C-alpha positions in Angstrom: -23.1 -3.6 25.2 -24.8 -1.1 22.9 -23.6 -0.8 19.3 -20.8 1.7 19.1 -20.5 2.4 15.3 -22.7 4.7 13.3 -22.5 6.0 9.7 -22.2 9.7 8.8 -23.0 10.6 5.2 -20.4 12.9 3.6 -19.6 14.2 0.1 -15.8 14.5 0.3 -12.7 14.1 2.5 -9.7 16.5 2.5 -6.3 15.3 3.6 -4.8 17.0 6.6 -2.1 18.8 4.5 -4.6 19.8 1.8 -2.8 17.7 -0.8 -6.0 16.0 -2.1 -9.8 16.1 -1.9 -11.4 12.6 -2.2 -15.1 12.2 -3.1 -16.7 9.7 -0.7 -20.2 8.6 0.4 -19.6 8.8 4.1 -17.7 7.7 7.1 -18.2 5.2 9.9 -17.5 6.6 13.4 -17.6 5.2 16.9 -19.0 6.3 20.2 -16.2 6.8 22.7 -16.6 4.6 25.8 -15.5 5.7 29.3 -12.1 4.3 30.4 -12.5 1.1 32.4 -9.9 -0.7 34.6 -11.6 -4.1 34.2 -9.7 -6.3 31.7 -12.8 -8.3 31.1 -14.8 -5.2 30.2 -12.0 -3.9 27.9 -11.8 -7.3 26.1 -15.6 -7.3 25.7 -15.5 -3.8 24.2 -12.6 -4.7 21.9 -14.3 -7.9 20.6 -17.6 -6.0 20.0 -15.7 -3.6 17.6 -14.3 -6.6 15.8 -17.8 -7.8 15.2 -18.9 -4.4 14.0 -15.9 -4.2 11.6 -17.0 -7.5 10.2 -20.5 -6.2 9.7 -19.1 -3.2 7.8 -17.1 -5.5 5.5 -20.2 -7.7 4.9 -22.3 -4.7 4.0 -19.6 -3.5 1.7 -19.4 -6.9 -0.1 -23.2 -7.1 -0.4 -23.5 -3.5 -1.7 -20.5 -3.4 -3.9 -18.8 -0.7 -1.9 -15.1 0.0 -1.0 -14.0 0.5 2.5 -10.9 2.0 4.1 -9.8 2.4 7.7 -8.0 5.7 8.3 -6.4 7.3 11.3 -5.2 10.9 11.4 -5.4 11.5 7.7 -1.7 12.3 7.7 -0.7 10.9 4.3 -0.2 13.3 1.4 -0.9 10.6 -1.1 -4.4 9.0 -1.5 -3.0 5.7 -0.1 -5.5 5.8 2.9 -8.7 6.9 1.3 -11.3 5.4 -1.0 -14.3 6.5 -3.0 -17.1 5.0 -0.9 -16.8 4.5 2.9 -14.0 5.5 5.3 -13.7 4.3 9.0 -12.6 6.8 11.6 -10.6 4.6 14.0 -9.4 7.3 16.4 -12.1 6.7 19.1 -10.8 3.1 19.4 -8.2 3.2 22.2 -8.2 0.1 24.3 -4.8 -1.2 25.4 -3.4 -4.3 27.2 -0.2 -5.2 29.0 0.1 -9.0 28.5 0.1 -11.2 31.5 2.8 -13.9 31.6 0.2 -16.6 31.2 -0.5 -15.3 27.6 3.2 -15.1 26.4 4.8 -18.0 24.6 7.6 -19.9 26.3 9.5 -19.5 23.1 9.4 -15.7 23.1 12.9 -14.3 23.1 12.3 -10.7 24.1 11.6 -9.0 27.3 8.1 -9.8 28.5 7.7 -6.6 30.4 8.0 -4.6 27.2 5.0 -6.0 25.3 1.9 -3.9 24.8 -1.2 -4.7 22.7 -2.8 -1.5 21.4 -6.1 -0.9 19.5 -5.9 0.9 16.2 -7.0 4.4 17.3 -4.1 5.2 19.5 -1.9 8.1 18.3 1.8 8.0 18.7 1.4 10.9 21.2 -1.0 8.9 23.3 1.2 5.8 23.2 4.2 7.9 24.2 2.2 9.1 27.3 1.1 5.5 28.2 4.6 4.1 27.9 6.1 7.1 29.8 3.9 6.3 32.9 5.5 2.8 32.9 9.0 4.3 32.3 9.0 2.8 28.8 9.6 4.2 25.3 9.0 3.5 21.7 12.1 2.2 19.9 11.7 4.6 17.0 9.5 7.6 15.9 8.8 9.7 13.0 9.5 13.4 13.3 6.2 14.1 14.9 3.5 12.2 16.9 0.0 12.9 15.5 -0.4 9.8 13.4 -2.2 6.7 14.6 -0.1 3.6 15.2 -1.5 1.6 12.2 -1.0 4.7 10.0 2.7 5.0 10.7 3.5 1.3 10.3 1.2 0.8 7.2 3.0 3.5 5.2 6.5 2.7 6.6 7.1 5.9 8.5 10.8 5.9 9.1 12.4 8.3 11.6 16.1 8.1 11.8 17.0 5.3 14.2 19.8 4.0 11.9 20.7 1.2 14.3 17.1 0.0 14.8 14.8 0.7 11.9 11.5 2.2 10.9 8.3 2.2 13.0 7.0 -1.0 11.6 10.0 -2.8 13.0 8.8 -2.7 16.6 5.5 -4.5 15.7 5.5 -8.2 16.6 1.8 -9.1 16.2 -1.1 -7.9 14.0 -4.8 -8.5 14.6 -6.3 -8.2 11.1 -10.0 -8.3 10.2 -10.0 -10.0 6.8 -13.7 -10.7 6.1 -17.3 -10.8 7.3 -16.6 -14.1 9.1 -12.8 -14.2 9.4 -10.1 -12.4 11.3 -6.5 -13.5 12.0 -3.7 -12.8 14.4 -0.4 -12.7 12.6 3.1 -13.4 14.0 6.4 -14.4 12.4 7.0 -18.1 12.7 10.6 -17.3 13.4 9.6 -15.0 16.3 6.6 -16.4 18.3 5.3 -14.0 21.0 1.9 -15.1 22.4 0.3 -18.4 23.3 -2.6 -19.5 21.1 -4.9 -18.6 24.0 -4.4 -14.8 23.4 -5.7 -14.8 19.8 -8.4 -17.2 21.1 -9.6 -14.5 23.5 -10.0 -12.2 20.5 -11.8 -15.0 18.6 -9.0 -14.8 15.9 -7.2 -17.5 14.1 -3.5 -17.6 15.0 -1.2 -17.7 11.9 2.5 -17.8 12.3 4.1 -17.1 8.9 7.1 -14.8 8.2 6.0 -14.0 4.7 2.4 -13.1 5.5 3.5 -11.1 8.5 6.1 -9.1 6.6 3.6 -8.5 3.8 0.9 -7.2 6.2 3.3 -4.9 8.0 3.4 -2.3 5.3 0.2 -2.8 3.3 -1.5 0.7 3.5 -4.9 -0.6 4.5 -5.3 -3.0 1.6 -5.1 -6.3 3.7 -8.3 -5.6 5.7 -8.7 -3.6 8.9 -5.9 -3.6 11.4 -7.7 -3.7 14.7 -4.8 -4.1 17.1 -1.0 -4.3 17.1 1.4 -6.0 19.5 4.5 -3.8 20.0 7.8 -4.2 21.8 8.8 -1.1 23.8 12.1 -0.5 25.5 13.3 1.0 28.7 12.8 4.8 28.9 15.9 6.7 27.8 17.0 10.2 27.1 18.3 11.7 23.9 21.1 14.3 24.2 20.3 16.3 21.0 22.3 18.8 19.1 21.3 20.8 16.1 24.1 22.9 14.5 25.3 24.4 11.2 28.2 22.3 9.9 30.5 22.7 6.9 29.6 20.4 4.0 33.1 19.0 4.1 34.8 15.6 3.6 34.1 14.7 7.3 30.3 15.2 6.8 30.4 13.5 3.4 32.1 10.5 4.9 29.4 10.3 7.6 26.7 10.5 5.0 28.1 7.9 2.6 29.4 5.4 5.2 27.8 6.2 8.7 31.4 6.4 9.8 31.6 9.3 12.2 35.3 9.1 13.1 36.1 12.4 11.4 33.1 14.3 12.6 33.1 16.4 15.7 30.5 14.8 18.0 30.2 17.2 20.9 32.4 15.0 23.0 29.9 12.1 22.8 30.8 8.6 21.7 29.7 7.5 18.2 28.5 4.2 19.8 25.7 6.1 21.5 24.5 8.0 18.4 20.8 7.2 17.9 19.6 9.7 15.3 21.6 11.3 12.4 20.0 13.8 10.1 21.3 16.4 7.6 19.3 19.2 6.1 20.4 21.4 3.1 19.0 24.6 1.8 19.8 24.6 -2.0 19.0 28.4 -2.1 22.3 28.8 -0.3 24.2 27.0 -3.0 24.1 23.8 -5.1 25.8 22.5 -3.0 25.7 24.9 -0.1 28.8 25.5 2.0 26.9 24.4 5.1 24.3 22.0 6.2 22.1 21.7 9.3 23.1 18.6 11.2 21.1 16.8 13.9 23.0 14.5 16.2 21.1 12.7 19.0 22.9 10.4 21.5 21.3 7.8 23.8 21.7 8.4 27.5 20.2 6.8 30.6 16.9 7.9 32.1 17.1 10.0 35.3 14.3 10.6 37.8 15.1 14.3 38.0 14.3 14.7 34.3 12.7 18.0 33.2 11.2 18.2 29.7 12.9 20.7 27.4 11.2 24.1 27.3 9.7 24.5 23.8 7.2 27.0 22.4 3.9 25.1 22.0 3.1 27.2 19.0 6.1 25.8 17.1 7.0 22.3 15.9 9.0 20.0 18.2 12.8 20.0 18.2 12.8 16.9 16.0 10.9 18.7 13.2 11.5 17.6 9.7 11.5 19.8 6.5 7.7 19.4 6.3 7.3 21.4 9.5 9.9 24.0 8.5 8.0 24.6 5.3 4.7 24.8 7.1 6.2 27.3 9.5 7.4 29.5 6.6 4.1 29.2 4.6 2.6 32.6 5.6 6.0 34.3 5.5 6.9 33.5 1.9 5.7 35.8 -0.9 3.8 34.2 -3.7 6.4 35.2 -6.3 10.1 34.5 -5.7 13.1 35.9 -7.5 16.8 36.1 -6.9 16.3 39.2 -4.8 14.2 37.3 -2.3 16.8 34.6 -1.7 18.6 36.4 1.2 15.3 37.0 3.0 14.2 33.4 2.5 17.5 32.0 3.6 17.4 34.1 6.8 14.0 32.8 7.6 15.1 29.2 7.0 18.1 29.7 9.3 15.9 31.2 12.0 13.8 28.1 11.9 16.8 25.8 12.0 18.6 27.7 14.8 21.2 25.6 16.7 20.2 24.0 20.0 21.4 21.6 22.7 18.7 19.8 24.7 18.0 16.7 26.5 14.6 14.9 26.1 12.7 11.7 25.6 11.4 10.6 22.3 8.0 11.8 23.5 9.3 15.3 24.0 11.6 15.7 21.0 9.5 14.2 18.2 6.2 15.9 18.7 3.8 18.6 17.7 3.6 19.0 14.0 2.0 22.4 13.4 2.1 22.5 9.6 -0.3 24.8 7.9 -1.1 25.3 4.2 -0.3 23.2 1.2 3.1 21.6 1.6 4.9 19.2 -0.7 6.9 16.3 0.7 8.5 13.4 -1.1 10.9 10.9 0.3 13.0 8.5 -1.6 14.9 5.6 -0.1 18.4 5.0 -1.7 21.3 2.7 -0.8 23.8 4.4 1.5 26.5 3.9 -1.1 24.6 6.0 -3.6 23.5 8.7 -1.1 26.0 11.4 -2.2 25.3 10.7 -5.9 21.6 11.1 -5.3 22.1 14.3 -3.3 24.3 15.7 -6.1 21.5 15.1 -8.6 19.0 17.0 -6.5 21.5 19.9 -6.3 22.2 19.9 -10.1 18.5 19.7 -10.9 17.8 22.7 -8.7 20.7 24.6 -10.2 19.1 24.1 -13.7 15.6 24.8 -12.6 15.5 28.4 -13.7 13.3 29.3 -10.7 13.6 30.1 -7.0 11.4 28.0 -4.8 11.4 27.5 -1.0 12.7 23.9 -0.7 14.8 21.9 1.8 16.6 18.6 1.2 16.9 16.3 4.2 18.8 13.1 4.6 17.9 10.6 7.3 19.3 7.2 7.9 17.5 4.0 8.8 18.3 0.3 9.3 16.8 -1.9 6.6 13.4 -3.4 7.2 12.0 -7.0 6.8 8.6 -5.6 5.6 8.2 -6.8 2.0 7.1 -3.4 0.8 8.9 -1.3 3.4 10.5 1.5 1.5 13.4 1.5 3.9 14.5 -1.8 2.2 18.2 -1.0 1.8 20.4 -1.9 4.7 21.0 0.8 5.7 18.7 3.1 3.8 19.4 6.8 3.3 16.0 8.6 3.0 16.3 11.7 0.9 13.4 14.1 1.4 12.4 17.0 -0.8 10.2 19.4 1.2 8.6 22.5 -0.2 5.3 24.3 -0.9 2.8 22.4 -3.0 2.9 24.2 -6.3 3.6 23.4 -9.9 7.2 24.4 -9.8 8.0 22.3 -6.8 6.2 19.3 -8.4 8.1 19.8 -11.6 11.4 20.0 -9.8 10.8 16.8 -7.8 9.6 14.9 -10.9 12.8 15.9 -12.6 14.8 14.5 -9.7 12.9 11.2 -9.8 13.5 10.9 -13.5 17.2 11.6 -13.2 17.6 9.0 -10.4 16.1 6.5 -12.8 18.3 7.7 -15.7 21.4 7.4 -13.5 20.5 3.9 -12.5 20.2 4.7 -8.8 18.0 2.1 -7.1 15.3 4.0 -5.1 12.0 3.5 -3.4 9.3 6.0 -2.4 7.5 6.7 0.8 3.9 5.3 0.5 2.4 8.2 2.5 4.1 11.1 0.7 3.9 12.4 -2.9 4.7 9.4 -5.0 2.7 9.6 -8.2 5.8 8.5 -10.1 5.0 4.9 -9.0 3.9 2.4 -11.6 3.6 -1.4 -11.6 6.8 -1.7 -13.7 8.7 0.7 -11.4 7.5 -1.2 -8.3 8.6 -4.5 -9.8 12.1 -2.9 -10.3 12.1 -1.5 -6.8 10.9 -4.6 -4.9 11.5 -7.6 -7.2 10.2 -10.9 -5.8 9.0 -9.1 -2.6 6.3 -7.5 -4.7 5.1 -10.9 -6.0 5.1 -12.3 -2.4 3.1 -9.3 -1.2 0.4 -9.8 -3.9 0.3 -13.6 -3.1 0.0 -12.9 0.6 -3.0 -10.5 0.0 -4.6 -13.2 -2.1 -4.0 -15.8 0.6 -5.5 -13.7 3.3 -8.5 -12.1 1.5 -11.1 -13.6 -0.8 -11.6 -11.9 -4.2 -14.8 -10.3 -2.9 -13.0 -8.8 0.1 -10.0 -7.7 -1.9 -12.4 -5.7 -4.0 -13.7 -4.0 -0.8 -10.2 -3.0 0.2 -9.0 -1.8 -3.3 -8.9 1.9 -3.9 -7.8 4.1 -6.8 -4.3 4.3 -5.3 -3.9 0.5 -5.5 -5.4 0.4 -9.0 -3.1 3.2 -10.1 0.1 1.3 -9.2 -1.1 -2.0 -10.6 -1.6 -3.9 -7.3 -5.3 -4.4 -7.5 -5.8 -8.1 -8.0 
């Protein structure tokens, strides 16, 4: 089979959301191969790319260059870029359903739900593949353009508060760790495949809970993730409601305890609630009298399903504050004052108009259309401190002395086992600050971070969003011994020469470059 990779010299790389420009020397790309139904041909093509990845690493070691695999360039931080060579993984889209002969007899899950997917698949493409088999992902971010390794490596969270973040449906990792070494990682406590499956890939099988949990959220610094084994679930429908609700004791109780007994639930049982999200517009008050509440309830799949009608020019119905800000980008004047608030608030309410729809994860969490320079930060806080953290964001805005277009969104996620998963609290309230990327928004958010710290509120930060507040000392406070285990795991899996290849300015800046 002819070599698929080739190198394209480039001077710079700009992030999708225009949050950074990174000087680079070039990017590796791949020829797209025609789809093939032959498992043997797919395996041969997959293994050839493994060898080409290893050659890239070898050349980087020999030439003193850094290397970084990237997907859809979704992150707003520089977590996924480096100063020398990038790898465009998006053409790499080979997938396998596992035959029973390759699944461990000790595997405790549903064998029909396992899928092994190469690193270039986007969430959108995976949704379509699973839909054909009447399967679904177990969780999703608010949109679907990222690649699978991209969402799991930065801890993309969604709002499945009974399940977890996206990395929590991954049960196997094929990791290229050097010019002559690649490994297949599983948890020792949760074996999935027989040794013959990594053998077909030419990889060393390692079952180790700590190494696996370290590699899950490692933002490209553990080598190249070539493939991931995921557990899907049966296809289901979400009965979704978006409405304006009073910010009253019933909503505060739900936010601080996930107890929905006092909240009106559209005649749906709380036991079926899958997604809970609350969005505030501080320009309507600090706090405002009302919030926008998303409630999505699980329901069974039906063969007469019709996807919800949605304007393709707009974001999907599961849109986060990022998409709302992007939608407002061209409507908002450059200078804002008190007189503009009513106009701004009307525009926000139009974008958050109430709805009642039914849809799959594929059809609800899709289609990010964000344009322009947006600012998004996300902090994970313990559920018990959620209202206190929210109050700080309101008070900080009230004292800002400026009017900025900004939304505050709370989403709720079950705690993760990933050592550096920012959804570490069980459960985690993710508090997002979404606005336009300008000096005032940045100053506001930095003030919020500082006040969280001053108030002694434990918090973490999303790896793929604005997080320049992070330092080694702060990371140590956030993750404790998990941070030490993560560093030890990286040193176990990668030689010093290879660690240097997969070290970038982001890693050096937060003190994790050993």
